[in-house]
N, C-alpha and C positions, 0 to 999 in steps of 0.2 A: 412158107418160107423154108427154103432148104439150107441156104448159106447164112451163117450168123452175120448180123449187121451191127453197125455201131449203136443203133437204137436198142437192140436187144442187149448189147453189152452194158449200156448205161442203165437199162432197166434191171439187169441182173445185179449190178453194183448197188443200185438203190435198194433192192431187196436185201442184199447183204448188210448194208448200212442199217436198215431197219432191224434186222436180226441182231446186229452188234449193239445197237442202242438198247434194245429190249434186254439183252444179256446184262448190260451194265446196270439197267434199272433193277433187274432181278437180284443182282449182287447187293445193291443198295437196300432193297427190301429185306433181304436175308440178314443184312447187318442190323437193320432197324429191329427185326424180330429178335435177334440175339440180344440186343440191348434192352428191349422192353420186358423180357421175362414172360410173365404169365399172360399178358395181353397181346400175344404175337400172332393171333389167328389172322387178322386182316393183312398184315404185311406178308405173311406166308402165302395167303391166297393171291395177293398181287404178284408175288414172286413166281408162283406156279403159272399164272396166266402169262407173265412175261417170258417164262421159259418156253411155253407153247408158241408164243409169238416168235421167239428166237428160232425154234425148229421150223416154223412155217417160212420165215424169211430165208433161212439157209436152204431149205428144200426148193423153194421157188427160184432163188438165185442159181442154184446148181442146175435145175431143169433148163433155165434160160441159157446158161453157159453151154449146155449140150445141144442147143438149137430146138428144144421142145418148148413150144409156147401153147399150152392147152387153152382152148377158147373158154370164155366165161368170165364172170366177175366174182366168183366165189372167194378166191384168195384176198381180193381187195376188201370185200364185205367182211370177211372174217377178221382181217387185220383191223378194220375200223371198229368193229364190235369189241375186239380184244383191247385196243387202246382206250376206248371209252370205259370199258369195265375196269381196267387198271386205274384210270383217273378217278372213277367213282369210289373204288376201294380205298385209294390213297386219301381222297377227300373225307370219306367216312372215318378213316383211321385218325386223321388230324382232328376232326371235330369231336370224336369220342375221347381222344387222348388229352385234348387241350382244354 
């Protein structure tokens, strides 16, 4: 594909929304870590993974905006693993805290 299409634009926006949502989650995890005090390891780990997901979403959206669509499924698989990891860390934090 040489010219940007509407499908690529929608996909780029979806990646940016994913990154924005991950950034919001990272801020919430940092807030939870700040209020927990000494047991802040799990929320900080979830925040770190969320920040990495933010960077991935931003980079992928930017690449699609510039018309580069590298083949492969690695970004989607990485995103899936990152979201699952954040969910497991959050669940573990709730179970250990509660």
